[in-house]
C-alpha angles and dihedrals in degrees: 000000000000092000091052092049089053088045093060096039091058091042094053097040088055092055090077089074095048106049113066131154150124127293124273129122114219101122130111117252093251117065108162141008141177135161120196130175139194125202111238101165140008091283101004125099136176116227128205113193120191125179139160117221128191108251096213091055091062137257116318115244114257101199128067093003099126119058107210098199100247098075094274129110137223128206131248118236133251125268110277100172141003119218136174136218132223091281091053093251108152124217133181126231115224125189134173137174122201139156125244127192111199126208091237143359096278139171096236132174116222117193142164111258121258087257090070112045138097097285094201091070089090099137092085144030126287090249092062101042101037119108101255146155136199118241112200118172099171099089138033097292111129099183150335130278114268129204134198098207113147115255090239115029116204114223127195119240093254141037115333142155128205128190114220111232116225144149133207121209092212094047089239120160110263123211128189136209138173104262096192144337121234116260091195128194092170114102090225094062138058136205116252114246107251101186138046132038096308101054117141112246140181117210123217089250088059102257114145111209128183139154104222095178093121095040118107120253111262093011118143129221129191119227132184119190124191118218118203126191134152091356093304125112133201133176129229120197124195143148128250113208118195112226113193094193091066089071093057095038114050110231118239119261128233123207118195110213096206145030120317093223123037138173120207136170130243108275094018116125115238126190133172132165137212130198126209123205133180129188098208109027125056095204129059133186116223123208128171132210127200097019106165122231110275093025120116136203119208107232095026127245111282096033118138122204144139121297135277081066113193121191130176126211114210123186135163103182121215097190137035122261146105127270131187112199128192122195113198129193115198125188127210092282091050090250104155139208121184143191121206131198138165131219124200111197115201134165131222132171124249121256114242117210114183092186130246124316111266144191123229130181118244117267093018132110119267128192125203119213124214096155093110090065110114146186120221090226100039095251119161114267131212121210132217123180127190135171113241103174143009133045111337115261133180110248114211113204098011090168095054131082091250115038120173140205141179114250113235124232112268134187093219135015107289131190121226117193124207129189123211121202117193121194126196094185094266108041138020135207132192135209131175134216131198120221114193111211104213120216103228098187111123112214117241123254117233119212117180091184128249121315110268143196114220123201112242106249098196143336092293093054127245142302105244126201111221116210123208095156093113091064113111146188121208090210092052089237114164111262134214119210124211124177123202142166121058089006131027123214145126135225136056097283110018120169114227131182115239130184122227109287139059119310131189114209124180124211118206117193122191132192092193093264105044138021138211131197134207130173129214127197116218123188120196110199141156104236101151121097120223116277114239122207115197134170125213114239127217120184132181112253116260102173140334091295131009140175117252121192107223098164095109096043097089138048132180133209134190134173091233099031143283113251098181141016117183142162140200097222115154121238093247134021126221119241120255092014137100117231119202114224119194118211119199124199123186131186131207093269091057097253108145133187135186137210133183132229126199113216110191128190108192155149105256108182113103130204123265119245130202118198136176124212118236130210120190137169115256118249097180140343088294132012141178118254123187110223100157094118095043096090140045133183136203132190133179092234096032137276111266095188143359115196139158138203098228114152122241089249133018124225120242121249091023143098113229116203111218118197117212117202128198122191129192128207091271089056095250111147140193133191140207133183132230126195115223110189124196110187134191120205103163121096124229123261118237129209121190136180126207117239133212119187138173115252117253095181143346086291127008142188115247122193104222094159091114095044095087137040137185135201131199134171092238098028143275112263096184138018112183142165140199095230115148120245090251131017122226118244119249094022143095117234121199112221123196118211122203125195123194128181129209093272092057094253108145141187137181141217134176133233130195115221115190123191114194133180115215101149123096121227121272114240122204118191124180120212114239128213118185137176113254116247095181142346089290129010142180117248126194105220097162092114094045097086136044135179132208130196132175093233099027143284115254099185139014116185139165139195097228117154122242091249136017126223120241119249093020142095120233122200112222120191118212119201123196125189128188130208092266090059093253110144138184138179139215133183130230127200112218110194122190109194135176111219100151117099120226116275104248128190116185121219118266119283114271128218117186141158121258114262096185142326087311122024125207110222129196100230098188127223127297124217122230131175134179136179093232098028142280112258100182141015119188142156136201099228113146107263093213094055139262123297124244120272093012140133113208128186111216115203119210119199128198122190131190131206091268092057096253112147135192130187137206130184134224124193117225115194121189110192117226127236087261104153129043117200120200117187114211101177141344136204128195127175123189108189113227097148132111093272096172094051095235093135093234099106092225094301093129094056091232094155092259091154097066124165094302100120116126141179139186130201121195123190146111135271119216123188108207109156118027096050099196094113131248101278101195094169102050106023126078114251124211120188123188128189118176101299096351124096125183118191112197111187122214112291095032091115126066127203129228130182129021134132095326096161092050091230093130092223103087086216096133099025132107117237121264114264128185112207135187116195115195130179129286093281135038120021098002104168143012120177124184125180125208091266093057097255108145144186123200125191132191119187142178092012130125102253096166090116092068116095124224117233090009119113109246121199111250122181136174126195119194107183103295094352119098131183132172134183141143128262129198130202113206099188115108125221122260138055108328088321090158091062092228092131091228098118089257096297086144134268117270105244122184120215123172113198130221120228115307117269 
């Protein structure tokens, strides 16, 4: 309750500045009472008791003043302030805060004893009219409603309504009712009217309304209001004092710039502002009630300054509780306007959010996310992360919202748990998040190779090479290889001995973390039959049949071993025949193979042949030759046949070998060879044709392959020439042809090849169009034409002029000549055109005042430029002049010689006669007196004059043209007088008056007045009423430059409205030189203006 104690201490101390009045003692001894409580434990509360006690009655008792409802008593507080009412009656303010622990949860009724109550409430029992409150600790209530009403409320002598300020710590809805009316017997008090149209009432939303028109000035009325919230009631006693001056002097107004009821959190900054305004007074005094400890007002309570008076309440609470604050603005007659607002301070923990569970690969960076943590009141949070489970990691930025760490390597997926704690300065909250560290190692894949069958190498078996080279690891980890089962080995390709049979061998590969297996089946078997080697046998015949020993003619081999080798040879063999003998070999595995042997018994002596060679001259590529008589044969037992392999025809230039064969009866044969030569000794005959062609280039290829031919009895094998690869133009080249036959016989012939150029070059010229840069211009056209010629162009020329004229087309002739003297021409059109309009800039926009029905305006001079030249520059401005109150767009047009035009616009504004100024009277005072009272009448030049000159102008503004109204509050205002200019930005004027009672008839309202308040010098004041009447004052300014009796220019601009006239000041300089007996305050001179210039 410490904050509430301070709350009321500040509240009551500030009342001293709010209650003022004359002396007269007619009040009861008790002026004000309120009891509030706050729950601090299950059955413990903290009370704050506030009361106001009439000083002349004596000192209020301090012990056993508050009955607490359980037979115990609480004390009243000491005097913290002494105030007085309108009659001058003084009274003391008491306040006390104390703690009370009840025997149970209640409810209990706490009240101020009968010694200390409004004694005029005599029309009921003490129980009803005591200041009291209900304490109920059974439910969720944390305290009672509190109010910051003043102990003695001033009331105007007329109709009025006041909203009672209050705050409830539980944010319950508070309703109000009138607990009782005073049945006074004290001369200082009066009974409230209870019937008729002017009865005092208290609405359920706590607004007190009463028409005190018939109540006496300075009379006092006792009032008790009952506050109900959450089923609990409490009473509030205070005094109403009627102040008749408030009806003549309108009280200030207070505008709260924010909500009436607010809830904030502990540690949350809260700010709200209020603005005080007054129609009559320019200065207000601000005081505040119920400001809690630690809160500030800027400016502070008790400050006096000009209206509008803006003050700002700032508070960052450190404890929970409820506060009701009243901000009062009082004018010089102590008329008051107030704003009330309540503030309920609560506390709540933040909400920690450690983010969603996540997966992260081993040995990669992971980031935690606490940014979704929040505080219900937007307070700044601090973060603290710790690891509570899993493999230890190093957290970076553990006090930030987003710490990070590097995930360690793991053999299997592993969970690491982290806890986030967020702190808002009062409470903390925690949340955890799981991060699964994912083992990213990919197991290896074992591959023992395909199953295989291995040939047995010997009786012991075979050496077998195992193959694990197809094994793999996706991570490219190094692998180890281990073989097990029917053989044990290590390595990728080990060699192991295996016996005959089937074997299962398992390969295990490992990447250091994980392993993989694969099994291969290997069969060692003998599948190859023995290999037989046998030789054929031929024997010379010895008789019709004969025995032949073949036992040694065949052998057999086998890797494992041959167990048998047999044959099917007969006992005897027939003469002059071949007998086939089959051999069979088998090994231990039952594999068998066969081979055949030819055994021949024969006659082996062949016949004898005699043959003669033959040479003949070729008659063609081939020819027939008769050789039948060129060979003979003899044999002891007779020649059965003599044949040869001669071809049907013999090729020329060649020797053909003919083989003769002789055969006897036993089939024995013999051969002999004969050379048959056909020869060619005659050369070929050549025929050629000369060639003439048109040149296609300086040199050119010419196909002359068909220009020559050759003939030969046997045939031409080649026909060649010595022609160059290319032939030069405009020349004859001699080509020699050579023909050769197959026998090497050759002959030659010549051919003339002539290349001539008779075609002129081809000229191509491109027309050119360019933008003019001046009346004439040089143009480089050297790249605009080209010429081509089969042989070559030796020159390309043109007849172009040095410069080309703008806006015209010039014909240029190009001539090309080749090396043969052939020439041709082409023409080119070169056009220079102007398509760009002149560059035109209009004169600056013109704004001027109207000089008549039509106003002649000096437009200024435009600027226009063009590459070729500007030929005309015109505008469409009205020749007679511009009308009043108009905005005219003048169009300027510039044209060049090619007819290109451009335009630019200029805006001409002629202001209307929008504001009429009539001058009623003027005052001007130029000090020349002895202002420092040194009796020397300024003879000592001691700067007596000083900047104390002043003037005043009274008149009326009338807006008669523009029609948009004189908006003094929102428009800028500019006032000029001779050499002075005062610029008043929007908001410089304040408004007073208007239909304040909302009765639409203005019957009791003051007129609307717009007022500008300046400093102590210069333009110090401007007042304008709703009819346009105005008063302007200039003070403490050197006005010696103004002339008496001479018209001086005076103008006023209000937003878009402008007015101008002349003013004259008729007072002369000197000491009362105008004989008006006014101590030279200035003669009142009247000057009515004409319409503004």
